Structure formats: C-alpha cells, structure tokens
N, C-alpha and C positions, 0 to 999 in steps of 0.2 A: 504494500500500500504506500502511496505517496504520503509524505509526512503529514500527520493531522495538524500540527501546529502551523502548517502552511496551507490550511484549508482554502483560504481565499485564492492563493496562487495556484493550487492544484486543480481548480476548475479551469482546465487548460484550454478550453475553447477549441476542441478538436471538432470542427464542423464536419459532420458525417455527410458526405455527398453521394453515398450509395442510395439506391432506390429501394424504398420499403413498400411492399405490396401486401394488402390484406389477404388472409387465407380464406379460400372459398369454404362456406359452410363450417366455419370454425366452431368447435365445441366451447361451452362456457369456461372450461379449464385450459383451453389452448393458450399457451403463453407466448408463442412466437409468431412474428410476422416475417414473411420471406424478405430477404435482403440481398442486394447485389454486391458481393464482395469482389470487386475487380477494379483495376486502375482506370482512370478516365482515358488515358492514352494507352491503347493496346500494346504499344511498343514497350511499355514497362512491365508487361506480363513476364518477361524473363527474370524479374526479381524473384519470382516464385517457381523457378524451374524445378526445384526439388520436391514440390508438393503439388497436389491437385485438389482444388476446392470441390467438395461434394455437397455443397449447400450451406447456406448461412441464414440465420434468423436474428432479428432484433427483438429482444424480450420486452414484453409489456411491463410497465411499472404498476399497473392496477389490473385486477380481474374482478368482474361483477361489482365494480365500485369500491373494492377494497385494495389497499396498497399491497404490493408484493415486495418481499425483501430485495434490496438492491446491493450494490457494491460487492458483487460476487468475486471471491478471491481464491477459492480452492475448489477443485473438481476431481471426481473419480467415478469410474464405471464399475458396477457390480454385475457380472454376468449372471450370477445365480438369482439375483433379485430383479434383473431387467431394469435397473434404475441407474440414472446418472445422479450422483449425490453432489451437492454444492454447499459451500459454507460462505458466510458473508462477514464483512468487517464488523457488523453490529451484533454478531453472535446468533445468527439464524442458520438452520440446516434445512435445505430444500431437497425434496425427492422429485426428480424429473424423469419423465418417460419420453425419450426421443421417438419420433415417428419417421420411418424411412420408407421410401418407395424405391425398391431395388437398392442401389448404393447411395441414393441421394436423400439428404436430410430435408424433410418436408415440414416438420412441425415438432413441437415439444409440449407435453402436457404437464401441468403442475399437479402432482399427486398429493403432496402433503408438505407442510412447513412445521418445524419444531424449533423452540428456543434451545440453544445449547445450555445445559444445566449442570449443576454439581451432582454429587452422588446421592443427595437427598431429593433431587428433582427440582431444586430451586434455580431459577435462571441465573446464569453467571452475571456478576456485576459488570457494568459497561467497560470498566478499565481492564477487566480480565477476559472479555469476550471477543477481542479482535482476532478472529480466526483468519489465517492467511494461507495455510497449506493443508492439503487433505490427501491421505493415502488409505488404502484398504487392505485388510487381511481377510482370508477365508471368503473371498468374493467370487471364487471360481472353483470351488471344491465340490460342486454338485448338490449342495445343501442350501436351500433358500432360507433366508431369515437369520442366518448366523454371521452375517457380515460384521466385521469390526472396523470402526472408523478411527483412524489415527489423524489427529488434528494438531497443527502447530499454531502457536499464538504469538502475537507481538506484545509489547509491554514487558511482561516477565517472560524469560525464555522457558517455554513449556511446550511439551508434546504430550498429549493425553489421548487415551482410548475412550471413545464414546460409543454408545449403542445407537442403532438406527433411529431411536426416538429422541436422540440428543443428550441423553443422560450420561454423565461421566462415570467411567468404570475405574480406571487407574491412570496414574501419571507415569510416564515412561522415563527411564534413565537417559540422559544425554551425555555425549562426549564431554570430558572435563572442561575443555576449552569453552564450551557453550554455556556452562553453568554460572559463569561470573558475569553478572549484570554490568559491572563496572567496565568491562572490556567492550561493550557495545557502544556504537556512536551515539545512540540515544534510544529512548523507549520505542520510537517509531522506525528503527532500523534493525529490528529483531529478526526472528526466524520467519523467512518469507516463503520459501519453497520446500516441499516435502515429497519424498517418494519412498516406497518400500522396495528393497532390492533382495532377490532370493539368496545372494551370497553375503552381502554386506549389511543387511538389516536396514534400519532407517538411514536415509540420505537426506540431508537438509543443508540449506544455505541461508545465512543471514543476508539482509538486504544490502548491507555494506560490510567491508572487512572489519574484523575485530581489531581493536587497538593493539598495536604491536605486530600485526600481520602486514604483509606486503600490500602496497597501494596499487599494484599493477595486476592484481588478480582478485577474484571472488573465490573464497575457499568453500569447497563442498566437503561436508563432514559426514562420515559414515559411522553407524553404530558399532562396528567392529574395530574402530580406531583409525581406519584409513582416511586420508585426506587427499583431495585433488584440487589443484588450482585451475580456475577458469580465467584465462588471460583477458584483460580489458585495457582499453586505451585511456579512458578517463573515468575513474571511479566515482567522480562527482555526479556523473550523468548516467552511468550504466549500472544495472542490477539484474540478477536472475530472479524472475518473479514466479516461475512455474517449473515443476519437474514431474516426470513420471518414468516408469520403466517399460521398455519394449520387450517383446518376447525373447529376443536374443541376449538380454542382460545389459544392453546399452541403455543410456538415459536420454530421454527427450527433454529438451530445455527451451524455455522462453527467456530471451534477454530483452529488457526494455531500456531504451535510451531516451532520456527526457531531461532537458535543461531548464527551459522556461517557456512561457506561452508564445514567444515570438520565434522559436526555433522548432523544427519538425520533431514529431514523435516517430521513433523507429523501433519496430519490434522484429526480432530475429528468432527464427526457429532453427534449432540445431540438434544433431544426434551426438551425444558424448559417450565415448567408449573408454572406460577405465583401462589403463595400460600401465601396470606397476603403480608408480606414484604420479603419473601424468594422465592427461586426457587426450585422446584423439578426437578431434572435432570435425564434424561434417556439417557445413552450413546447408540448410535446406531452403530457406527463404528469408528474405528481409523486406519488410513492408514499411515504407516511409510515407508520411503524409505529404512530404515535399515532392514525391514522385506520383502523386495522384491516387494513392491507395486510401480507402476510407478506414484507416487504421484507428483503433481506439486503444485503451489502456489494458492490453492483454495481460492477465495475471495468473491464469491457471491453464493447465493442460492435462488431459486424461486419455490414456490409451483405451481404445475401444475394442476393435477386433482386427486381427491381422496387422496390416500396416496403416490402419486408420486411427485417427485420434481427434478428440474434441478440444477446442480452445474457447475460453470465455473471457470477456473483458469486464473490468470493474468500472462502472460508469461514474463513480465518485459522487453519486446523487446530484449530478449536474444536468441541467436541461440542455446543455450543448453536447452531451455525450449519450451513448447508448450501451446497454448490455448486449453484446454480440455473442452468439453461440455459433461456432463454425465447425463443420466437419471437414477434416483434411485427410488426404491419403499420401503417404510417402511414395514418391515415384521410384521405380527400380533404378538402382545406381548403375550407371553405365561407365565402362572403362573409357578413358580419354583416347 
C-alpha cells in the first residue's frame, strides 16, 4: 500500500482511459464490468509480449446500494473451494467467484464478505487490520472447506493464519530479521507481498528494504532462512507489491514504480527463479501509463490454473482510480 500518511498525495490521478462496458443480464451479485485493458496505441502492445490478456473487469464499489470493500491488496485462488479470496487495507476478506467463458474472464460474483477478526471473533482494530499479502495452504488437496489463509499485515510485522470466515487461528513465526519493528522504514513500509513456497515455506517482502540492508535491492525472505535480493534502480520509487508461486516452484512478482502524481505509474510482471542465493529474473510485461496503458495500482497476484494468473489493483478509494481484476496467461518462452 502507498503510505497512509501521504493519503492526499497517493490519490494519484491515474485517469483510466480503458473502456468499461456493462455486462448483459448481470446478476445482483455481479461485481465486475468488462474493461478494455490495452494500450491506446497498438504499437505499444509489445510491452506485454510475455503475457496474454484473457479478460479484464472493473469492480463495482457498490452492489444493491451497499458499499463493497475497496483497496484490495492481497489475492489467492482456492481450487478446492472454487473461490478467489481477496483481502483489503481496511481488514475485509472477500470471497469471489470468477466466471469464465472458455479461457476468457467474463465476470466475477461477490459470494461473501467477512471482517478479519481475532481468535474470539472480534474485528481487528483498524491499526492492526491493514492486510497486504495473502497466500493459501490446503487449497488444492481435494478437500473443500479446509483452506487456510495466510495473511501479512502492515503496521506491526505479522503473518497470521485465518479461517475462510476471517477469524484468526494462529500467528506464524517470521525470519528474525523481520521481527524488529525498528528496522522498518516506517509502519507503512511493512510486509507487502506474501507467497507460500513448497520448499521454502513463507516468502515475503517488505515494501522497502530494512534499515541496514542494501538500497539497491528489495530482499525476499523465506521461512527456511533463505534470502534473495531483487535488484532495483531507485528504491524510493520501486517496490514489490505482489507474489505468488507457479507450479514449477518459481515466483510470480509484481513490481510497482511510482514517484509522484506528475510522473507515470509503471507496473512490471516478472517470473523469479531462486538460484542459490540469487534470483533469475524473466520480465514478462511492463505497463506504463506514459505509454498509453490504463494501468492502475496493481498490488496482488494469484496463480490460477496452468500458466494463468489473476492480478488486482488497489484503487486507494479514489474516484480517479478503479479496482481492476485481470486474467493473464504467460506466453510460452521462446528461444532467441
């Protein structure tokens, strides 16, 4: 999440120039409107050479006259439940049901919303509820209803397991380096992205490097003690906002570059392959508002099936932004 103390500045005025169209015969719980996620100049389509867009939706902010939680910042798919789970900065958990026609995303239904709560079922206090990352366990073991939600929070460095109804079960141990609040750049530069890896356990990244770490990289921390630097050019403007794990054990990452309202917003999708103490990085796509892409504040990624994955944007509760849900497919890598 862009820093709360800069709320006025973070309403960054990304004027979405894509076309939003109503869905025919939409059901009362239909949350998405079809959206054209493409550059205004077809010549810029090469920016996304590594991915194929399989449909995009702009999510409504109200349904049946009632507000829908916004500022979505964590996303994960449960194959067993047939649900796309999402968490928000204000401490909400959403159950979403994507609707596809063939390989194309056509709509998404809002199934349920729950407040993230403590072990007694009491909603988390606002200062403790800023959910940023989401990963799942037991989401593809053939048993419906037993999915475990792992959620990372800003403010205090916490990763906790929650039930699908939002209730907290346990708090999970973090690598030692992440437990010291004094090492973070601030309460709004905490644990931003989260994934579960079959070999390394939890993999998470703070929004900015910890004090004492290199300013030329964002460090990814794994539950088994491994660390991998993700190189950046300008740590003041770059951060990793979303992570998930692909079937081959590589990581899918979203990098956001944002400086101020007068400069472009750039979001980059990459595949990160741990290789010893380093990462091999394959850039898939880079979407820049300066190059005509209707890009928004992409903050979460969720592996879906095969080489397909969802991305969602955090609209910062700004009237100039939208919550976009996009289905992508990684194109087959071709030898040069």
